[in-house]
C-alpha positions, -999 to 999 in steps of 0.1 A, spaced: -196 -593 33 -178 -572 57 -145 -571 38 -160 -561 8 -183 -535 26 -147 -521 39 -135 -526 -1 -164 -501 -10 -154 -476 14 -116 -477 3 -133 -476 -37 -155 -443 -23 -121 -428 -9 -96 -432 -38 -132 -424 -62 -132 -392 -47 -98 -384 -43 -89 -390 -76 -113 -368 -90 -105 -338 -70 -65 -342 -83 -77 -353 -119 -106 -325 -122 -76 -297 -108 -53 -306 -131 -78 -304 -162 -87 -271 -151 -47 -263 -153 -52 -273 -190 -83 -265 -200 -79 -244 -234 -99 -214 -227 -133 -193 -227 -163 -193 -210 -199 -196 -221 -199 -156 -213 -164 -145 -223 -154 -167 -254 -118 -150 -251 -113 -156 -214 -78 -176 -210 -79 -207 -192 -103 -221 -168 -117 -193 -149 -127 -208 -112 -161 -192 -106 -171 -188 -144 -167 -219 -161 -191 -247 -152 -172 -282 -147 -189 -295 -175 -166 -271 -195 -136 -294 -188 -153 -320 -205 -158 -301 -238 -139 -317 -264 -134 -282 -283 -133 -252 -254 -153 -224 -260 -124 -205 -275 -127 -228 -301 -91 -246 -291 -89 -283 -289 -96 -295 -254 -84 -327 -258 -64 -336 -230 -85 -318 -203 -115 -333 -216 -99 -368 -212 -87 -364 -182 -116 -348 -167 -144 -371 -180 -124 -405 -173 -120 -393 -137 -154 -383 -138 -167 -418 -149 -148 -432 -122 -162 -412 -97 -193 -424 -106 -184 -457 -108 -170 -454 -71 -206 -438 -60 -225 -469 -73 -202 -490 -51 -204 -468 -22 -242 -473 -20 -236 -510 -27 -215 -510 7 -246 -494 25 -270 -521 25 -279 -537 56 -264 -506 73 -293 -481 73 -311 -484 111 -342 -485 93 -362 -514 69 -350 -531 40 -375 -512 22 -360 -478 32 -326 -490 24 -334 -501 -8 -345 -469 -18 -319 -452 -7 -295 -476 -25 -317 -475 -62 -322 -435 -58 -280 -430 -48 -274 -458 -75 -291 -441 -105 -275 -406 -91 -243 -425 -97 -252 -439 -135 -260 -404 -143 -228 -388 -130 -212 -421 -157 -238 -406 -180 -226 -369 -174 -189 -381 -184 -199 -399 -216 -217 -372 -229 -191 -341 -239 -216 -311 -238 -202 -295 -269 -215 -328 -289 -239 -347 -271 -256 -313 -253 -287 -329 -247 -281 -359 -233 -260 -340 -210 -280 -322 -197 -306 -355 -192 -276 -372 -173 -272 -342 -152 -309 -339 -141 -304 -378 -135 -275 -370 -109 -287 -344 -88 -328 -356 -88 -318 -389 -77 -289 -378 -56 -317 -349 -40 -340 -378 -31 -311 -399 -15 -303 -372 7 -340 -367 15 -339 -406 26 -306 -406 43 -322 -374 70 -352 -389 73 -336 -424 82 -311 -398 106 -336 -379 123 -362 -409 127 -336 -431 145 -324 -404 165 -288 -407 149 -275 -368 151 -238 -373 135 -222 -352 108 -231 -368 78 -265 -361 89 -256 -321 95 -233 -326 59 -263 -339 42 -287 -309 54 -261 -285 37 -256 -306 6 -293 -310 7 -301 -273 8 -273 -263 -17 -286 -287 -40 -320 -270 -38 -310 -240 -48 -286 -251 -79 -320 -274 -90 -339 -241 -83 -317 -221 -107 -322 -250 -136 -358 -245 -128 -358 -208 -134 -334 -210 -161 -309 -189 -146 -277 -191 -165 -250 -168 -148 -217 -171 -129 -235 -174 -101 -249 -209 -112 -210 -216 -120 -205 -208 -80 -225 -228 -70 -223 -257 -91 -189 -255 -73 -201 -256 -40 -223 -284 -50 -199 -307 -64 -174 -301 -34 -199 -306 -10 -209 -336 -25 -175 -352 -26 -166 -345 6 -201 -361 20 -191 -392 0 -155 -391 16 -173 -389 47 -195 -416 43 -168 -438 24 -148 -432 59 -176 -444 83 -182 -474 59 -143 -482 65 -146 -476 99 -179 -499 103 -199 -467 117 -221 -454 91 -246 -455 115 -253 -465 150 -276 -491 165 -310 -487 160 -322 -465 187 -352 -477 215 
């Protein structure tokens, strides 16, 4: 069982790193345009959202086959690695089994949401894509809150707790933008912050799983 959990952590690290690498390559091969400026050349980091990389046809009207295939496949693998990360957490949080179960359930569903995003390019399955995004972010938010509570209740003040707070704050801002219908380059900027914080968070958790240190012993 311990070797399975360690393998889960390794898969988590690989899943995160490959997403960072291949999504970056996809950015350099994006065929241009943003939802605000269809004549923009290439990928504009602070104006294009991540989902633009998965479009089969970019906003410029040019086929985006290579970037789309690369990004969506790396996102699919990232989503699968998230599911495995949460499965590897079982019995490792210093609260009741029921609490751990809820963290796993919401976390796994968030990973499935990521997989859903990878399977629904925004330009051809826009409604399904948005639903998948909400599944990801709302379940991630719930998992974050539960993990933060588990840490606080057990006086386990570590790097994961602090990064969880930062990620939750960024996620709540991004959710607020969605609920208020805000659509401007600031949304693309916020999304980048959320995505890269989220990847960093999973990398940290994966490392803790590998090191068998995800949480300490229950404190008296």
